[in-house]
N, C-alpha and C positions, 0 to 999 in steps of 0.2 A: 596571385596570378589567376586571371579569369579562366575558368574551364569552358572551352568552346563546345557547343552542341554540334555534333556531326550526325548526318543521316545517311543511311544506306538506301540508295535508290531502288534496288531490287525489292527490298522489303516494303518501301512506301508504295511502289506501283502495284504490287500484289495486294496489299491492304486496300489500296484505292479501287482496284478492279472488283474486289470482293464487296466493298461497300456499295458500289454501283449495282452489283447483282442483288445485294441484300434489299435495296430499295424496291426492286421488282416484287419481291415477296410481300413487302409491307403494303405496296399499292394493291396487290391482290387481296390482302387481308381486309382492306377498307372498301374496295370496289367490287369484289367478287361475291359469290353466293356464300353467305355465312353458314348455310346448312350443309354445304358440300364438303366432303373429305377428299382432297385431291389425290391421296394415295390409297384410297379404297378401290381396289381393282374391280370390284363388283359394280361400281357406279361411276367411276371417273372416266375421262377421255384421255387418250395419249397426250394431247396438247396441254391439258390441265395438269396431268401427272408430271410431265417433264418441266413445265413452268415452275412447279413446286420443287421437283427433285434437283434441278440444277442449282437451286439456292442452298441446298444442304451443305455445300462447301463453306458457307459464310461463317457460321459459329465456330467450327473447329479451327478455321484459320485465325479468327480473332483471338481465341484462347492460346493457340500455339505462338502467335507473334507477340502476344502480351508477355509471355515468358521470355522470348528472344529479346524483345525490347528492354526488358528488365536487366538481362545480363549485359547488354551493350551499354546500359546506363552506368555500369561500373567504371566506364572510362572517364566519367565526370563526377562521380559520387564515390564516397567510401562505402564499404559494406554496411556500416551503421546508418549512414544517411539513406542508402537505398532501402534498407529494412523499414526505416521510419516513413519514407515516402510511400512504399507499397502499402503499409498499414493505413496511413491516412488517406491515400487515394482510394484504396479499397472501401473504406468506410464512406467516403464521399460518393462513390458510385452507387452504393446501396441506398444512400439518401436520395440521390438523383432518381433511382429506380422507383422508390416508394412515393416520391413527391412530384418531381418534374415530369418524369416519363409517364407516371400514372395519369396525370392531368392531360398530357399530350395525347394519350390514347383514348381517353374517355371524356375530356372536357367537362368534368364535374369533380366535386370534392366531397361527395357523399360517402365514399369508401364502402359502398355496398359490395363491390367486387374489386379485388386486387389480384392481379396475376404477376408473379415475379418472373421476369424474363432475363435477357442476356446480361444487362448491367448488374443485376443481382448476382448471377453466377460469376462474372468477371470480378466483381468486388470481393467476394469470398475467396476466389482464386488468388487474388493479390494479397489478401490477408494471410492466407496459408503460406504463400511464397515468401512473405516477409520473414517467416520463421525458417523456412526450408533453406534459404540462401546461406545460413550459417553452417550447413552441413557440407561435407565433401561432395564434389560433383557426381561421383559414382553413386553415392547414397541418394542424391536427388533423382538421378536417372533410374535407379532401382525403384524408388517410390513411384515415379511416373509409370514405369512399365507394369508394375504390379497392379496399379489402379486401372490402367487402360486395358491390359490383357486379361486381368483376372476378375474384374467386377461383375461379369455376367454370371459368375458362380453365385452371386447374391440375388439373382432375379427371383428365386422362389421364396424369398423372405417376405412375408406379409406384414405390413406395418402394424396390424392389429395385435401381432404377437408381443409388441412392446407395451401394450396397455396405454396408460396415460402418456407414455413417451413416444407414441406412434408418430406424432408430428415431426419428431426429430429424425425419424427414418425417411420421412417425406423430404426433409431438407437434405439429407445425405444421399439418398439413392432412388427412392421410389416417388415418382410424380404423384401429387395428390393434394388434398386440402390440409393445409397447415393449421388453419384457424377457421372456425365457423361459429358464429353467434346468430342471434335473431336478427342482427343488423348487418353483419359483415361476413364476407367469405374471403379468405386468402388462399390462393392456389399457387403451389410451387411447380414451375415447369423446368427450371434450370437447377439441377441438383449439384452438390459438391463433387460427388463421385460419378463419373471419372473426370469431370472437367478440370479439377485442380491437378489431376495427373497429366492432362494434356499441357497445361501451363508449365508444369515442372519440366516436361520434356522439351518444351519450347525454350526454357531457360538454358538447358543443357545444349540445345542446338545453337545457341548464341556463340558457343566456343568456336564454331567453324568460321565465324566471320573475323577471326584473328589469324586464320590460315592463309596461305597463298591461294590465288584464284583457281589454278588447275585442281589442287587437292580439294578445295571446297566444292567446286563444281562436280567433281567425280562423286563425292560423298552425297551431295544433294540428289544427283541423278540415280545413284545406286539405292538410296533410301526410298526415293519416290517409286522406282520400279519394284522394289521389294514389297512395299506396302500394297501396291496394286496387285502384284502376283499373289501375295498372301490373302488378299480379299477374295480373289477368284477361286483359289484352292479351297479355302475354308468355307466360302459360301456354297461352292459346288457340293461339298461333303455334307452340308446340312447338320453337322455334328455339334458345332460350338460357335459362339460368337454373336448370336442374335436369337432372341426368343421367337421371332417370326420366320418360319421356314418358307423357302421358295418352292414352287411347283410348276409343272408343265401346264400351260393353258392351251386353248384351242388355236391360238395364233402365235407365231414366233415373237411378234412384238410384245404381246402381253406376257409371254414367258420371260422375255428380257426384263420387262417392267417388274415382274415378280422377283427376278433374280437380284435386281438392284434396289428393291424396296426394303430398306433396312430401318431399324428402330432408332429414333432420335431422342426420345424421352424415356429413360436416360440414353445417351448415345452409346449404342452397342459397340463392341470391338470391331465388328464388320462395318458399321457406319463410319467409324473413325478411320479405318484402313481405306475405305472407299473415298473418303474426302481428303484426308491428310496426304495421301499419295499424290494426287494431282496438285495439291498446294506445294509440296516439295519440288515437283517437276516445274511448276511455275516459277518458284524461287530460282531454280537452276536456269530456266529459260531467260530470265531477266538479269542474271548475275553478270553477264558479259556486257550489258548495256540496255538502255531503254530506247526503243525506236520512237521516232516522232509521233506516230499515231497514238501511242500509249502515254505520252507526256501529260495530258490532262489528268490521268489517274494519279499522277504524283501529287497533285494538289489535294485531292480527296484523301490520299493516304497520309498526308502530313497532319491533317486535322480530323481524324476519324470520329472523335467524340462530338465535336461541333456539328459535323454532318449528321451523325446519328440522332442527336436530340432535335435539331432544327427540322430535319426532313419529316419527322413524325408530325410536327405542328403544321407543316405545309400540306402534307397529305390529308390530314384531318380537316383543315380549312377548305381544301378543294372538295372534300366529301360534303361538307356543309353547303358549299356553293352549288354543287350538282344536285343535292337534295332540294334546295330551294328552287333551282331551275326546273327540275322535273316534277316536283310535287308541291311546291309552294310552302314547304315546311322545313324547319331546321331543328326543332326541339328534339326530335328522335335521335339526332346525331350527338346529343349530349346525355343520353340515357343508356345505361348499361347495368340493369338490375341483377343480372345473373349470367351464367356461362353461355346460355342460349342466345344472349343479346350482347355479344362482345365482338368488336370494341364499341358498338352502339346498336341501338334498336333500329334495324334497317326496315324501310317500308317494303311492302310486297313488290316483287319484281325488281329488286334493287340491283342485281347483278348486271353490270354494264357490258359483259362479254370480254373475252381475252383480247381482241384487237384494240379495244378502248383501254384496257388495262396496260397494254404495252405502250400505247400512245401517251397515257398519263405518266407512266414511268419515265419515258424519255423526257417529257416536259419537266418533271420534278428534277431529274439529274441536271438538265440544262439550266434550270433556275438556280440550283444549288451551286453551280460552278463559280460564278462571280462572287458569291458570298464566301465560299471556302477560300477562294484565291485572296480575297481581302483579308480574311482572318489569318491565313497562312503568312501573309506579309506582316501583320501585326505581331505574330509570334516570333518571326524572324528578327524584327527590329527591336523588340522589347525583351528585357531580361527579367521582367516581373515574375516573381516566384509563383504567384497564383495562376499564371497562365498554363503552367504544367499540369494543372488539375482540370483544364478545359480542352 
């Protein structure tokens, strides 16, 4: 008997909205000032800060819903099939990161510089989850809670303490250079800890989608509020949960910015509380149904990997076109010899300004919609096994 694929609209629409928001950050990466740090309160502007800050919700949501989706897949797969799928898809995401996505971001194959980003983290999270799913749910939940709540106790560990094994600590917890030779540099930005813990908690969250709607909605609302409240209390105390302390500034706005400026690499406990709380509240908000204005997000949420890969190529091609139009050159947009020139070597005065960044973002999303709608239709009509890897 054929096992029918079913989808939960609230999860798809939240994932779709997050993907749209994610594209804003990537447009800023390619068209903004490469030397500016949007969260450095000494140099940033409120507009730039919040343009970056609002996209913080993206990565935690992806990792959480990856786990939730894995649990829901048990409706059409046995545990053994799911474990094998998570393992192979995780390995596939790592390959995509190191080959397809590296080319999308740099448009070269010299491998002078490689930065492992979200697909690297998601790939390893799936591989770890492929083993975790054999444990009881309470053990998976405990694993996730310990990693998310306790990993900031590891902040003081210097990778150099491990000698030749220092790169392993970069992979596990501390962002940094995993490999450096005369020719190549590999930088890890998405570590396993605590991202695999977020995915584990997402897997446990999948249980609530077998409950009746009122019970599920109450729990999502309660968890969302609890995360936000825990963030406010812990952040105000400045005692634990983030290596970066907040402080009072000359203006109320910059004080608020300091309060919500938490660490993403690796994601601190406060960063995750600050972002996963709103994610849970969004899941609750859409649990009763998706209003017509949000229906287009369903399309993006059904084909997240397709959108993710393709939109990078589109943004980079647009950057090449803009470079040619403004400077009559395109070669610099394929050169990324070091971290100071990532994702490419921008000409002087490259920053197009935030209004143009928002305009380009809207154009990218609009252009992606028909492509994603077409591919979502292909996936709906076809039962080809390999489509589940795309």
